[in-house]
N, C-alpha and C positions, 0 to 999 in steps of 0.2 A: 332357156337361160334369160335372166333379167339383168338389165344394166341401168345404172344411174349416170347421167351425163350432166355436167355443170358447164354452162355456156357463158363465156364472158365476151364483152364488147359492147356495142350499142344495141342492147336487146330488150330494153324496157321503154315503154312509151312510144313504140314504133310498130305496133301490130305484129310483133314477133310471135307471141304465143298463139294468136289466132291463125297466123299463117302456118305455123308448125302443126297446129291441131288439124287444120283442113288438109294439109299435104299428107300427114301421117294417117288420118282417117281414110282418105282416098286410097292410100296404099295398103290398107288393111291392118295396120299396126294396133296393138293394144298398149295403152300407157297413159301418161299424163304429162303436162307441162305447167310450171308455175314460177312466178317471180320470187326471188329471194331478197331479203332486206339489204344485202350488200350490192345490189344492182345487177347481179347475175341472174340466170334462169336455170332452173333444174328441170330435167326431163327424165322420166322413168319409162322404160320400154321393155316389152317382152320380145325376145329374139328367137327365131327358129329358121329352119331351112327355107321356108316360103317368105320369111320377112327377115333378111339379113341385116347385120349391124352396119355394114358399110353403106347400105342404101339409107338407113335411118340417119346416119351421120351426114350424108349428103343433104337430107331434108333439113337437118339442124343448120347446116352451112348455108342453105338457100335462104331460110328465114323469110323476111318480108322485103319489099323494095327499099324500105327506109332503114333496115337494120344493117349492122356490120358485125360479123362474128370474128373475134380475134383468136379465141382458143376454145377447144372443147376437151374437158377432162372426163374420162370415161372409166367407170369402175363396175365390175360385176357385183351383183347384190343378190341376196336371198329374199328380199322383200317381195310380197305378193303384188301382182299387177292385175287389175280387173280388166274385163273385156271392154273394147271400145277405146277411144283416145279422147281424153277430156282435158279441159283447162281447169286447174284448181286456183281459185281466187283467194 
């Protein structure tokens, strides 16, 4: 199952994407993270029994020491997610 998450708060210009990418990669998730023009961050992720959604949401909430997550909007999606976890620039 794949999910699309929109993260709002202080999440751009604070090493948020790099922190999420490192934590998600270390945990074995497949997906991506990228900045959106409106100041939010989008994260796409592939979820399964070994890699649950609640753990990924905890990673998004953790972010970087300089970030602040105010809200995470989550939607199930049919979009394909490639292997590995990458930052889209």
